[in-house]
C-alpha positions in Angstrom: 53.8 96.8 100.2 52.6 93.4 101.4 49.0 92.5 101.1 47.8 90.2 103.8 44.8 88.3 102.6 42.6 86.5 105.2 39.6 84.4 104.2 37.2 84.0 107.1 34.1 81.9 107.8 32.6 82.3 111.2 35.8 83.6 112.8 34.5 86.8 114.5 36.2 85.9 117.8 39.7 85.9 116.3 39.7 88.8 113.7 40.6 91.7 116.0 43.6 89.8 117.6 44.8 88.7 114.1 44.7 92.2 112.7 46.5 93.7 115.7 49.3 91.1 115.6 49.7 91.4 111.9 50.0 95.2 112.0 52.5 95.0 114.9 54.6 92.5 112.9 54.6 94.8 109.8 55.6 97.8 111.9 58.5 96.0 113.6 59.7 94.6 110.3 59.4 97.9 108.5 56.9 96.6 105.9 54.0 98.6 104.6 51.0 96.4 105.3 47.4 96.2 103.9 45.0 93.6 105.3 42.1 92.4 103.3 39.5 90.4 105.2 37.1 88.3 103.1 33.9 87.2 104.8 33.0 84.0 103.0 29.3 83.6 104.0 29.7 83.9 107.8 26.7 83.7 110.1 28.3 84.7 113.4 28.8 88.4 113.0 32.2 88.3 111.3 31.1 91.0 108.8 30.2 93.4 111.6 33.6 92.8 113.2 35.3 93.4 109.8 33.4 96.7 109.4 34.6 97.8 112.8 38.2 96.9 112.1 38.1 98.7 108.7 36.8 101.8 110.4 39.4 101.7 113.2 42.4 100.7 111.1 43.1 102.5 107.8 45.2 99.5 106.7 42.2 97.1 106.9 39.6 96.6 104.2 36.9 94.0 103.9 35.0 92.1 101.3 31.7 90.3 101.9 30.8 87.5 99.6 27.1 87.0 98.9 27.3 83.4 100.1 29.8 80.8 101.1 31.7 80.3 97.8 34.7 78.4 99.3 38.2 79.2 100.2 39.6 79.3 96.6 36.9 81.9 95.6 37.6 84.0 98.7 41.3 84.0 98.0 40.8 85.0 94.4 38.6 87.9 95.6 41.4 89.0 97.9 44.0 88.7 95.2 42.0 90.8 92.8 41.6 93.5 95.4 45.2 93.5 96.7 47.6 96.2 95.7 50.8 94.9 97.2 53.9 93.5 95.5 53.8 90.5 97.8 50.7 88.6 99.0 50.6 86.8 102.3 47.7 84.5 103.0 46.8 83.3 106.5 43.9 81.4 108.0 41.8 83.5 110.3 41.7 81.0 113.2 45.1 82.2 114.7 46.7 78.9 114.1 49.0 80.6 111.6 51.4 83.1 113.2 51.8 86.5 111.5 55.2 86.7 113.2 56.6 84.4 110.5 56.3 87.2 107.9 59.9 88.6 108.1 61.4 85.1 107.9 59.2 84.2 104.9 60.1 87.5 103.1 63.8 86.8 103.7 63.4 83.2 102.4 61.6 84.5 99.3 64.5 86.8 98.6 67.3 84.4 99.1 65.9 80.9 99.7 66.4 79.4 96.2 69.3 77.2 95.1 72.5 79.2 95.3 70.7 82.0 97.2 68.5 82.9 94.2 65.1 84.5 94.9 61.9 82.5 95.0 58.5 83.4 93.7 56.5 81.6 96.4 57.2 80.4 100.0 54.9 77.8 101.8 54.8 77.6 105.5 55.7 74.1 106.7 53.9 73.2 109.9 56.7 71.0 111.1 55.1 70.6 114.6 51.4 70.5 113.8 48.9 71.2 116.6 46.0 69.3 115.2 44.4 65.9 116.0 45.9 62.8 114.5 42.9 62.2 112.2 43.7 65.4 110.4 47.5 65.1 110.5 47.9 61.6 109.2 45.6 61.9 106.1 47.3 65.3 105.4 50.7 63.7 105.4 49.5 61.0 103.0 47.9 63.5 100.8 51.1 65.7 100.6 53.1 62.6 99.6 50.5 61.8 96.9 50.8 65.4 95.5 54.5 65.1 95.4 54.3 61.6 93.7 51.8 62.6 91.0 53.1 66.2 90.3 56.8 66.1 91.2 56.4 69.2 93.4 57.6 67.8 96.7 56.6 69.9 99.7 55.9 68.9 103.3 52.7 70.9 103.4 50.8 71.9 100.3 47.6 72.8 102.1 49.0 75.2 104.6 47.1 78.5 104.8 50.3 80.4 105.4 51.9 81.2 102.1 53.8 84.2 100.6 53.6 84.9 96.9 54.9 87.4 94.4 51.8 89.2 93.0 52.7 88.3 89.4 51.9 84.7 90.0 48.2 85.5 90.0 48.4 87.1 86.6 48.9 83.6 85.3 47.5 81.2 87.9 43.7 80.9 88.3 42.1 78.9 91.0 38.5 77.7 91.4 36.6 75.0 93.2 39.1 73.7 95.9 42.3 74.1 93.9 43.7 76.6 96.5 45.7 73.7 98.0 47.4 73.2 94.7 48.7 76.7 94.1 52.3 75.5 94.5 51.8 72.9 91.8 50.0 75.3 89.4 52.7 78.0 90.0 55.5 75.5 89.4 53.9 74.4 86.2 54.2 78.0 84.9 57.9 78.1 85.8 57.7 80.0 89.1 60.1 78.9 91.8 58.5 77.5 94.9 60.1 76.8 98.3 59.1 76.2 101.9 60.2 77.1 105.4 59.3 75.7 108.8 56.7 77.8 110.7 55.0 77.8 114.1 51.6 76.3 114.2 49.3 77.1 117.2 46.5 75.1 118.6 43.0 76.4 117.7 41.6 78.5 120.6 38.3 79.6 119.1 35.6 78.0 116.9 36.0 74.8 115.0 37.5 73.4 111.8 35.4 73.9 108.7 36.8 70.8 106.9 35.1 67.5 107.1 36.0 64.0 106.0 34.7 64.6 102.4 37.6 67.0 101.8 40.0 64.0 101.3 37.8 62.5 98.5 37.4 65.9 96.9 41.1 66.5 97.3 42.0 63.3 95.5 39.7 64.2 92.6 41.2 67.6 92.5 44.7 66.1 92.5 43.8 64.1 89.3 42.4 67.3 87.8 45.6 69.2 88.6 47.8 66.4 87.3 46.0 66.5 84.0 46.1 70.3 83.8 49.8 70.6 84.6 50.8 67.7 82.4 48.4 67.9 79.5 46.5 71.2 79.9 48.0 72.7 76.7 48.1 69.4 74.8 45.1 67.2 75.8 45.2 65.2 72.6 48.6 63.8 73.6 47.0 62.0 76.5 43.5 61.2 75.1 45.0 60.4 71.7 47.6 58.1 73.2 44.9 56.2 75.1 42.8 56.0 72.0 45.6 54.7 69.8 46.6 52.0 72.3 42.9 50.9 72.5 42.6 50.9 68.7 45.8 48.9 68.4 44.6 46.3 70.8 41.2 46.1 69.1 42.9 45.8 65.7 45.3 43.0 66.8 42.4 41.1 68.4 40.2 41.5 65.3 43.1 40.3 63.1 43.5 37.2 65.3 39.7 36.5 65.0 39.9 37.1 61.2 42.6 34.4 61.1 40.4 32.0 63.0 37.5 32.8 60.7 39.7 31.9 57.6 40.8 28.6 59.2 37.2 27.8 60.0 36.2 28.2 56.4 38.4 25.2 55.6 37.7 23.3 58.9 34.3 24.2 60.4 35.1 22.1 63.5 38.1 24.2 64.4 37.5 25.9 67.8 34.4 27.9 68.9 32.4 30.0 66.4 33.3 33.7 66.4 30.0 34.8 67.9 30.6 32.7 71.0 34.0 34.2 71.7 34.2 37.0 74.3 37.2 38.4 72.5 34.9 39.6 69.6 33.0 41.9 72.0 36.1 43.0 73.7 37.9 43.9 70.5 34.9 45.8 69.1 34.6 47.7 72.4 38.3 48.6 72.3 37.9 49.9 68.7 34.9 52.0 69.6 36.5 53.3 72.8 39.7 54.2 70.9 37.8 56.2 68.3 35.9 58.0 71.0 39.1 59.0 72.9 40.7 60.3 69.6 37.5 62.3 69.0 37.6 63.7 72.5 41.2 64.7 72.0 40.4 66.6 68.8 37.4 68.4 70.5 39.6 69.3 73.5 42.3 70.7 71.1 39.6 72.7 69.3 38.3 74.2 72.5 41.8 75.0 73.6 42.6 76.7 70.3 39.5 78.9 70.6 40.3 79.9 74.2 44.1 80.1 73.8 44.0 83.9 74.2 43.1 83.6 77.9 46.5 82.4 79.0 49.8 82.7 77.1 51.7 79.4 76.4 54.8 80.9 78.1 55.8 82.9 81.2 58.4 85.7 81.0 60.6 86.0 84.1 62.6 89.2 83.1 63.4 91.5 80.2 66.6 93.1 79.1 67.3 95.8 76.5 65.9 99.3 76.2 63.4 98.5 73.4 61.8 95.7 75.5 61.8 97.8 78.7 60.2 100.7 77.0 57.5 98.6 75.3 56.8 97.0 78.7 56.5 100.4 80.4 54.1 101.6 77.7 
């Protein structure tokens, strides 16, 4: 079964058509479909529409969040409620086309290198029907994600994605990290791919994203880069910065100590130490280095206490009767 998860904020005008088209695609492709509509704090009657659709279509269910928690929280609510083996996410504005589902399923099964199966497929809006002031920053941002994380996709932030359900046993999203699910999944060893998809112009409502999302997105990119690179070994980054700073401070202080010794024999040699900016800089570097080392130890302590929340490995498959039986139990 495929769980279709649709977060919606003020999209009452599009929900009925989206549900109808999705159910038709599932029927034609021979897939069992469940649709989970998440009302993320709508004020336009979206919840009333969701209730009607859930009454009329047994495949449809709805969740109403108490307020607008954001897309990542809405998606996680849908993932927790979903019962399918595959999860398909779509935006509710009809710009994503449910008709792409069969092609995405096929690409998930055979789209890897050498025809190997993938764990996640992202829809690439190759011809995007959005204004330039959304398209250009998005392309720059996608390039930055690839540069910083090594996961090179044309469209990380697409709402149209297909996942294997097991991804979300290991990947947790919060804040606005939904656009980085491919990066977080790749960091756990899941195979990620993409496929060109159709993108329709918006016919109803308006975009919920403002200019601030680009600043927030960059800050989230730094967070994800740290989590995927040093999330299980924070002391390696913080400690390295601290050691470099301490080394610089120690070399500078040694240089100043040498000048002080020379000035003992020749008081007229150069400026007194208290007038040299290098003294302040070297002391600051030493203090900063000690602080970074301390932060690294504290981060490792917190990680060791919370290490039970997420295993430090990810198992792709099991072989052998003993392991299979223990897994079934």
